[in-house]
N, C-alpha and C positions, 0 to 999 in steps of 0.2 A: 832415658828408657832404654834397658838392652832388649834386643830381638832374642826369643827361643826360636830355635828351629824343631820344626816338628817333625817327630820319628812316628810315620804309623806302625813299623813294623818292632818297634823296639820290644814290646811288652811280650808280641809274638814270639821271638826270639827266645826271650825270657821262658816262657811256655816250655819249650822245646828243650830249653837246657837244664830243665828241673829233674830231680829224681823220676827214672823210670817205672819205678815201684811204689806210687801213692798208698795204696795199701798196708805197704811197709813200714809205712811212715805213721800210718793211723795205727799201727798194732798187731795187722793181721799179714804174717806172711803166707801169701798162698801160691806160693812158688810149684810148679808140675813137673816132674820129670815124665817126659813120655817116651816110649821105648818101644821096638821092634825085637819078641821072640818068639821063634818058630815062624806060624800065621796067625798071632795074635798082637793087637797093639794093646802095652802097657803103659797106665797113669800110675804114679804113684805122688802122693800130696802125704807132706806132714801134720797133722791136725791134732796135738795132742789136748788134753783135756777137754774133749768134746764128745758127747754120747752118741755112741751110732744110731740110736734110735731117732735122733735129729739132723742127722745125714739124709740128704735128697740127693739123687745119683738118676741123669738121665742121658741119654745117649740115643743121638740120631745119627745120619749117615757120615758125618765129616766134621761132627762135634759131638764135645760132651759138658755137660752143666753141672756144676757141684754147689750145691748150697748146703748150710746148715745155722747153728746157733751154738754160741758156749754163753749158759746160763749165768746171769748175775747169783750171788752166795744169797742166801735172804738173810743171816744172820751176819750181818756186820756192823752193827751200830755201838755194839761192844768193844769197835777196834779204833783206835789210833791210828791211821796212817802216816807215813812219813813219804811214802809215795805210792802209788797205783799205776801201775804201768801192765799189766796183764787185761789185754781188751776182754770186752763182754760183749756178746750182741749178736748178730747176723750178718752173715757172707754170703758170696757168690762170686764162683770163677767160672767162666767159659772158656774150654781148653779145643782150640782147633787140631784136630788131628789130622795125620800126614795121610791118611788113606780114606775109603769108604770102608765101614766097618757094619757087621749085622748088630744092630743095638737089640735084637730078642733076645740072644745070646751071651749080654755082658754079665758079668760077674765081679762082687766087691767083696773086698777083705779090708777088715780095719783092727789090726794088731799092733798095742804098743804103741799108741799115739799115730801110726801109719797107717794111711788109705790106700791100698791098692784096687784099682780096677781094671779088671783084663777083657777084652774084646776081640773076638777072633775078627779077620779082616773078612770082607764082602769079594766072594769069589769075581774074579774078574773075567768077565767074559770076551775073548778072543775075538776081536774087530772082523767083521766081516768085509770079501773083497766085491767088491760093485765093476761088473766091466761097462765100460764105456762105451755106449752105440756112436757109431759115426755115420752120420748121412752123408750118401755120395750121389 
C-alpha cells in the first residue's frame, strides 16, 4: 500500500488560482469603471436589458451598492431553445470608492444600457494643528 502525502493547503491554492470574476462565469459581468471628474466621483456600469425601475442604488461615505434584477420572459414555453446564455435574476455589486463622497447629492442616469452614477466628493476639512505642551 502506497502512502499519500497530505497537502492541507492544496485546495486553498486552487481557490486563489480560480477566475477572479465568479459572477462573470455565472453570466453577470458587473464590471464597474470608477473615475474622478472635476470634484466628483463617477461610476459607470454596463447593464443591458435591465429595467431602470428595478435598479436600487445607495451611496454611503466610501462605498456604493448597486442591485437590481433582469426578469424572466413570461412566454418561453413555445420556444425550443438550442442554448440559453442570457442570465436572468437578481444581482448586487458593492463598489469601494476612492474617497469619501456626499451620498445625499448622488445622481444616477441610465442610457442605452449604461448606468452612470455621479457623486460629489465630500469636502475635506484641513487638519488642525495641535501645539504640544512641554512640562518643565
